[in-house]
C-alpha positions in Angstrom: 54.7 -30.2 51.0 58.2 -28.5 50.8 57.5 -26.8 54.2 56.5 -30.1 55.8 59.6 -31.9 54.3 61.9 -29.2 55.6 60.4 -29.4 59.0 60.5 -33.2 59.1 64.1 -33.4 57.7 62.9 -35.2 54.6 64.6 -34.8 51.2 61.6 -34.8 48.7 63.4 -36.8 46.0 64.5 -39.4 48.6 61.1 -39.7 50.4 59.7 -43.1 51.1 56.1 -44.3 50.9 56.0 -44.3 54.7 57.1 -40.7 54.9 54.5 -39.6 52.4 51.9 -41.4 54.5 53.1 -39.3 57.4 52.7 -36.2 55.3 49.2 -37.3 54.4 48.3 -37.7 58.1 49.9 -34.4 59.0 47.9 -32.6 56.2 44.6 -34.0 57.5 45.1 -33.8 61.3 47.7 -31.1 62.0 47.9 -28.5 59.2 45.8 -25.4 59.5 45.0 -22.8 56.9 46.0 -19.1 57.5 42.5 -18.6 59.0 43.2 -21.3 61.5 40.8 -23.9 60.1 41.6 -27.5 59.0 41.6 -28.1 55.3 38.4 -29.5 53.6 38.5 -33.0 52.3 38.5 -31.8 48.7 41.4 -29.5 49.4 43.4 -32.2 51.1 42.8 -34.5 48.1 43.9 -31.7 45.7 47.1 -31.1 47.7 47.9 -34.9 47.7 47.1 -35.1 44.0 49.6 -32.3 43.3 52.3 -34.2 45.2 51.5 -37.3 43.2 51.7 -35.4 40.0 55.2 -34.1 41.0 56.5 -37.6 41.8 55.1 -38.9 38.5 56.9 -36.2 36.7 60.2 -36.8 38.6 59.9 -40.6 37.9 59.2 -39.9 34.2 62.3 -37.7 34.0 64.5 -40.3 35.7 65.1 -38.2 38.8 63.9 -41.1 41.0 63.9 -44.9 40.4 60.6 -45.6 42.2 57.5 -43.5 42.6 56.8 -43.5 46.4 53.4 -41.7 45.9 51.8 -44.7 44.2 50.5 -46.0 47.5 48.8 -42.7 48.5 45.1 -43.0 48.3 43.6 -39.9 46.8 39.9 -39.5 46.2 38.7 -36.2 44.7 34.9 -35.9 44.8 33.3 -34.8 41.5 30.1 -33.2 40.6 28.8 -32.4 44.1 27.3 -29.4 45.7 30.0 -27.5 47.6 28.3 -25.9 50.7 29.5 -22.4 51.1 28.4 -19.6 53.4 26.4 -16.8 51.8 24.3 -13.8 52.8 20.6 -13.6 52.7 19.0 -10.5 51.2 18.4 -9.1 54.6 22.0 -9.8 55.7 23.4 -8.3 52.5 21.3 -5.2 52.9 22.4 -4.8 56.5 26.1 -5.2 55.4 25.7 -2.3 52.9 23.8 -0.2 55.4 26.4 -0.7 58.1 29.2 0.5 55.8 27.1 3.4 54.7 26.8 4.3 58.3 30.6 4.3 58.6 30.7 6.7 55.7 28.2 9.0 57.3 30.1 9.0 60.6 33.4 9.9 59.0 34.3 13.6 58.5 34.0 14.6 54.9 37.2 15.5 53.1 39.4 13.3 55.3 41.2 10.1 54.2 39.1 8.2 56.7 36.0 9.3 54.9 37.6 8.5 51.5 38.6 5.0 52.7 35.1 4.3 54.0 33.6 5.3 50.6 36.1 3.1 48.8 35.2 0.1 51.0 31.4 0.8 50.4 32.0 0.9 46.7 34.0 -2.4 46.8 31.3 -4.1 48.8 28.5 -2.9 46.4 30.3 -3.9 43.3 31.1 -7.3 44.7 27.5 -8.0 45.7 26.2 -6.8 42.3 28.7 -8.4 39.9 30.0 -11.4 41.8 33.7 -10.6 41.2 36.4 -12.6 42.9 38.7 -10.9 45.4 41.5 -11.2 42.8 39.3 -9.5 40.2 38.5 -6.7 42.6 42.2 -5.9 43.1 42.9 -5.7 39.4 40.0 -3.6 38.2 41.0 -0.3 36.5 39.1 2.9 36.4 38.7 2.5 32.6 36.9 -0.8 33.2 33.9 0.9 34.8 31.5 2.8 32.6 29.1 4.6 35.0 27.1 6.2 32.1 26.3 2.8 30.6 26.2 1.0 34.0 28.7 -1.6 32.8 31.9 -3.2 34.1 34.4 -4.7 31.7 36.2 -7.8 32.8 39.2 -8.4 30.6 40.4 -11.7 32.2 39.8 -13.5 35.5 41.2 -16.8 36.6 41.9 -17.9 33.1 38.5 -17.0 31.7 38.1 -14.7 28.8 36.6 -11.4 29.7 33.3 -9.7 28.9 31.1 -6.7 29.7 28.8 -7.2 32.7 25.8 -5.1 33.8 25.9 -3.3 37.2 23.0 -2.4 39.3 22.1 1.3 39.3 22.5 1.8 43.0 26.0 0.2 43.0 26.9 2.5 40.1 25.8 5.5 42.1 28.1 4.5 45.0 31.0 3.8 42.5 30.4 7.3 41.0 30.5 8.8 44.4 33.8 7.1 45.1 35.3 8.2 41.8 34.2 11.8 42.4 34.9 12.4 46.0 37.1 9.7 47.5 39.5 8.3 44.9 41.2 11.7 44.1 42.0 12.0 47.8 43.3 8.5 48.1 45.4 8.9 44.9 47.6 11.5 46.7 48.7 12.9 43.4 49.6 9.5 41.8 48.3 8.6 38.4 47.6 5.0 39.2 45.1 3.1 36.8 43.5 0.8 39.4 40.0 1.4 40.6 40.4 0.6 44.2 43.6 2.2 45.5 45.7 1.4 48.6 46.2 4.0 51.3 49.4 5.2 49.6 47.6 5.8 46.4 50.3 4.3 44.2 49.0 0.8 43.9 45.9 -1.4 44.0 44.3 -2.4 47.3 45.7 -5.7 48.4 43.7 -8.9 49.1 44.7 -8.8 52.7 43.3 -5.3 53.1 40.0 -6.4 51.5 39.8 -9.4 53.8 40.5 -7.4 56.9 38.0 -4.8 55.9 35.3 -7.4 55.3 36.1 -9.1 58.6 35.7 -5.8 60.5 32.5 -5.0 58.7 31.0 -8.3 59.5 31.7 -7.8 63.2 30.2 -4.3 63.1 27.1 -5.6 61.2 26.5 -8.3 63.7 26.8 -5.8 66.6 24.4 -3.4 65.0 21.9 -6.0 63.9 21.1 -8.4 66.7 18.0 -9.6 64.8 20.3 -11.3 62.3 20.6 -14.4 64.4 22.3 -16.6 61.8 24.9 -14.1 60.7 27.2 -14.6 63.7 27.4 -18.3 62.9 28.5 -17.8 59.3 32.1 -17.5 58.1 31.7 -14.8 55.5 34.6 -14.2 53.0 34.9 -12.4 49.8 34.0 -15.6 48.0 30.8 -15.7 50.1 29.8 -12.4 48.5 30.3 -14.0 45.1 28.1 -16.9 46.1 25.6 -14.5 47.6 25.4 -12.7 44.3 24.5 -15.9 42.5 22.2 -17.2 45.2 20.2 -14.0 45.3 19.8 -14.1 41.5 18.5 -17.7 41.7 16.0 -16.8 44.4 14.6 -14.0 42.2 14.1 -16.2 39.2 17.3 -16.0 37.2 18.2 -19.1 35.3 21.4 -21.0 35.9 22.7 -20.4 32.4 22.6 -16.6 32.9 24.3 -16.9 36.3 26.9 -19.0 34.6 27.6 -16.2 32.1 27.7 -13.5 34.8 30.1 -15.5 37.0 32.4 -16.2 34.0 32.3 -19.9 34.6 33.5 -22.1 31.8 31.2 -25.0 32.6 27.6 -25.0 33.8 28.4 -27.8 36.2 30.8 -25.4 38.1 27.9 -22.9 38.7 25.6 -25.7 39.8 28.0 -27.2 42.2 28.6 -24.3 44.5 25.3 -22.5 44.0 22.6 -24.8 45.4 19.0 -24.3 44.3 16.6 -24.7 47.3 14.1 -27.5 46.8 11.2 -25.1 47.2 12.5 -23.1 44.2 12.7 -26.3 42.2 9.1 -27.1 43.1 8.0 -23.7 42.1 9.7 -24.0 38.7 8.2 -27.4 38.2 4.7 -26.2 39.0 5.0 -23.3 36.5 6.9 -25.0 33.7 5.7 -28.6 33.6 2.8 -29.1 31.1 -0.5 -30.2 32.5 -2.4 -33.0 30.8 
């Protein structure tokens, strides 16, 4: 809102209802996210609600005499399924195999090889734990227990932490990274983070993870022409999180367990963005419903 106001020559505290309506129109029709896409309706509603909350606060503090945002119509949908892109089991397998091919093609002992192993470990841990991109950047080496096949999450997006199980094959990749790649990437630094940047003195950034996944998706599509739906999907790190939950659902995991693994506070949050296919519901009904 501040960026729009500066560009339009509007002083936020002196804005009129007409000017806020212009902001609303700009947000819906003109603004584009960093990825170049228009905002979803729910995101637009959230942004407008934030502006309204700020004006209510300013009015309550006596900074403005009249709240110009009262005329803005904001509707935030509740309790609905949020359709997100996710990977099928075949696509997820192809993604891992493609990155494994990158590792195999790199010369052992080089930083390129170490970086490829790091990226493979990050993909594997994301697909088997459902961690957010922010959570991946803040993981420490001490959080991963390869012997017990566990990952300790101390805090993520306001949620209290817990210990999560990790698939054995993902632990094997992580152990390979810790043994052969991370010491090379560290460049002598004693950094605590699990996934290091190329300088070795800090954690890998979100932008680096996003760029890596984008390049990997392009390579996976090129090497797997049989995956006809993958080129049409917009796969992000959050897509890997949704893929984790969806694959658990499709293999019989109950929603309460997925809720705990995703560290969601409310069950409704898990249900909203992790849709259960109707055929799965029919199967559960046939198995669980008592017969007269």
